[in-house]
C-alpha positions in Angstrom: -2.0 -9.9 21.1 0.0 -11.8 18.6 3.8 -11.7 18.5 5.7 -12.0 15.3 9.2 -13.3 15.8 12.1 -13.1 13.4 13.9 -16.4 12.9 17.3 -16.7 11.3 17.8 -20.3 10.2 21.2 -21.9 10.6 21.7 -22.0 6.8 21.6 -18.2 6.8 18.2 -17.9 5.1 15.9 -15.5 7.0 12.2 -15.9 7.5 9.5 -14.5 9.8 7.0 -16.7 11.5 4.0 -15.8 13.8 4.7 -17.0 17.4 2.0 -16.8 20.0 3.3 -16.7 23.5 0.8 -17.0 26.3 1.3 -14.4 29.0 1.6 -17.0 31.8 4.0 -19.2 29.9 7.7 -18.9 30.9 10.0 -18.4 27.9 13.0 -20.7 27.6 16.4 -19.3 28.2 17.5 -17.6 25.0 21.0 -17.7 23.5 22.9 -14.4 23.4 21.8 -12.0 20.7 24.0 -10.1 18.3 25.9 -7.1 19.8 24.2 -4.4 17.8 22.4 -1.2 18.6 19.6 0.6 16.7 19.2 4.4 16.1 17.5 6.9 13.8 14.4 4.7 13.5 11.6 6.5 11.5 8.3 4.7 10.7 6.1 6.0 7.9 8.3 9.1 7.5 7.3 10.2 11.0 3.6 10.4 10.1 0.7 8.7 11.8 -0.3 5.3 10.5 -3.9 5.5 9.4 -5.8 2.2 8.6 -9.3 1.9 7.2 -11.9 -0.8 7.8 -10.7 -3.4 5.3 -7.6 -2.6 3.3 -4.1 -3.6 4.4 -1.8 -0.6 4.9 2.0 -1.1 4.4 4.4 1.5 5.6 8.2 1.9 5.3 10.6 2.1 8.2 14.2 3.3 8.0 16.9 2.9 10.7 20.6 2.6 11.4 22.3 -0.4 13.0 25.7 -0.1 14.6 27.8 -3.3 15.1 31.3 -4.4 15.9 33.6 -4.2 12.9 34.3 -8.0 13.1 30.6 -9.0 13.1 29.5 -10.3 9.7 26.3 -8.4 8.7 25.0 -11.6 7.1 25.1 -13.4 10.4 22.1 -11.7 11.8 18.8 -10.1 10.8 17.0 -7.0 12.0 13.5 -5.7 12.3 11.8 -2.5 13.6 8.9 -3.3 16.0 6.0 -1.4 17.6 5.1 -2.2 21.2 2.9 -0.8 24.0 4.0 -2.3 27.3 6.5 -1.0 29.8 9.2 -3.4 28.5 10.1 -4.8 25.2 10.8 -8.5 24.6 9.4 -11.8 23.4 6.8 -12.0 26.2 5.5 -8.5 25.6 1.7 -8.5 25.5 1.4 -6.0 22.6 4.0 -6.3 19.8 3.8 -5.6 16.1 6.4 -6.1 13.4 6.6 -6.7 9.6 6.5 -10.1 7.9 10.0 -9.8 6.5 13.3 -8.7 8.0 14.9 -5.4 7.1 17.2 -4.9 4.1 20.5 -3.4 5.1 23.4 -1.9 3.1 26.9 -1.4 4.5 27.8 2.2 5.2 31.0 1.4 7.0 32.7 -1.5 8.8 30.5 -0.7 11.9 27.3 1.0 10.4 24.4 -0.5 8.4 21.7 1.6 6.8 18.4 -0.4 6.8 14.8 -0.3 5.7 11.8 -2.5 6.2 8.1 -2.8 5.5 5.4 -3.1 8.2 1.9 -4.3 7.4 -1.2 -3.4 9.3 -4.3 -5.5 8.6 -7.9 -5.1 9.9 -9.9 -8.1 10.9 -9.5 -11.1 8.6 -9.6 -14.9 8.8 -6.0 -15.0 10.1 -6.4 -14.1 13.8 -2.6 -13.9 14.3 -2.3 -10.8 12.1 -5.5 -8.9 12.8 -5.8 -5.4 14.2 -8.3 -4.8 16.9 -10.0 -1.4 17.3 -8.9 -1.3 20.9 -5.3 -1.3 19.7 -5.6 2.2 18.1 -3.5 4.8 19.8 0.1 5.5 20.7 2.7 2.8 20.1 6.4 2.9 21.1 9.1 2.0 18.6 11.9 -0.4 19.1 14.3 -2.8 17.3 14.9 -6.5 17.2 18.0 -8.4 16.0 18.3 -12.2 15.7 21.3 -14.3 14.9 21.8 -17.8 13.5 21.4 -19.3 17.0 18.0 -17.5 17.3 19.6 -15.3 20.0 17.7 -12.1 20.2 18.7 -8.5 21.0 15.9 -6.1 21.8 16.2 -2.3 22.0 13.4 -0.2 23.4 12.8 3.6 23.5 13.4 4.5 19.8 10.4 6.9 19.6 6.7 6.5 19.2 3.9 6.7 16.6 0.1 6.8 16.4 -1.8 3.9 14.9 -5.1 5.5 14.0 -8.6 4.4 12.8 -9.4 6.2 9.5 -12.2 8.8 9.9 -14.9 9.7 7.3 -17.0 12.9 7.4 -19.9 14.2 5.3 -21.7 17.5 4.9 -25.1 18.3 3.4 -26.4 21.9 3.5 -30.1 22.6 2.6 -32.3 24.0 1.2 -30.6 24.9 -2.0 -31.2 27.5 -3.4 -32.1 29.6 -0.4 -33.1 33.2 0.1 -30.7 35.5 1.9 -31.4 35.7 5.6 -33.2 32.4 5.7 -32.1 29.4 7.8 -29.8 26.8 6.4 -29.6 23.3 8.0 -26.3 21.6 7.8 -26.2 17.9 8.5 -23.5 15.3 8.3 -21.9 12.3 10.0 -18.6 11.5 11.6 -17.5 7.9 11.4 -14.4 5.9 11.7 -13.1 2.5 10.8 -14.0 -0.4 13.1 -11.3 -3.0 12.6 -13.4 -5.7 14.4 -16.3 -5.5 11.9 -14.6 -4.3 8.8 -17.1 -1.4 8.6 -17.3 2.3 9.5 -19.1 3.2 12.7 -20.3 6.5 14.0 -17.9 8.4 16.2 -19.9 9.9 19.1 -19.6 13.1 21.1 -16.7 14.5 19.2 -16.1 18.2 18.6 -16.5 19.0 14.9 -16.1 22.5 13.3 -18.6 23.9 10.7 -16.7 26.0 8.2 -17.7 28.4 5.4 -15.9 29.6 2.3 -17.5 32.4 0.4 -17.7 32.0 -3.4 -14.4 33.2 -5.0 -12.5 33.1 -1.6 -9.5 30.8 -0.9 -9.7 30.4 2.8 -12.2 28.8 5.2 -13.6 30.4 8.3 -15.0 28.5 11.3 -18.7 29.3 11.9 -19.2 27.2 15.0 -18.2 24.0 16.7 -20.7 21.3 17.5 -20.5 17.8 18.9 -21.5 14.6 17.1 -24.4 12.6 18.5 -24.1 9.1 20.0 -24.4 7.8 16.5 -21.9 10.3 15.0 -24.7 12.4 13.4 -24.1 16.2 13.0 -26.8 18.8 12.7 -26.9 22.6 13.1 -28.4 25.7 11.6 -27.0 29.0 10.2 -28.3 32.0 8.4 -27.9 32.3 4.6 -25.6 35.3 3.9 -23.8 34.7 0.6 -23.1 32.1 -2.1 -20.4 29.7 -0.9 -19.4 26.4 0.5 -20.0 24.6 3.8 -17.9 21.8 5.2 -17.4 20.0 8.5 -13.8 19.4 9.7 -12.6 17.1 12.5 -9.2 17.6 14.1 -8.7 14.0 15.0 -7.7 12.2 18.2 -4.9 9.9 19.3 -6.9 7.0 18.1 -8.6 8.5 15.0 -7.3 10.4 12.0 -8.3 14.0 11.2 -10.6 14.5 8.2 -12.4 17.3 6.2 -15.7 16.5 4.5 -16.3 17.4 0.9 -17.6 20.9 0.4 -21.3 21.5 -0.3 -22.2 24.6 -2.3 -25.1 26.8 -1.3 -26.8 29.2 -3.8 -28.1 32.3 -1.9 -30.6 34.4 -3.8 
């Protein structure tokens, strides 16, 4: 996967550039990085990152940087990163970061409070910044600091997050109206974003709950749990008992967001 490296130019201006590093290519010896440590990193306020089939999603990250009192905060730049390998560094196979360095304010002579933006993009014409569907799942959190000599300091083990494919879910109960005691057929479809095709695709063999809420009630009750077909289709039957609403609900997985369908009203006569 692509690697986005933070580069601090000698003039003090900061920029991000995409840097692809083949796995078999040995990295040149790097200068010493800034003597800083990261803590209290939180990405997307601790919530899962959910990305649909086409639109870019930008989330915020906040973190604390601790430095020596004599280290000029303008002499280095920092960035939160997401990674999936056993180690974190320039040669990591899976590494994600934002396009701009973090913005930091001085809390004390040794502490900086920082924030940054991280962008997540489904497939586009720029292959260096695309998300692949296979990359959905658990990502670890870390930090990167770069000084004017392009020396880097990496810090792993700052937590984790889930990068998820956005799910969609539909419900259609029929016939409507229906006589009390007769059979109602409830169909629907569970799908999720495919970042490789920029479309939604059926999510197969997943447990989905059918729920009912009686007219005038405020809570849903689970009627049964079924599994989606190989194409994501849902279909089951229930007996008509009272006016009310049916919906399907999906709890989500590590790779896919939870979702509730819109409610479909049934008039029982």
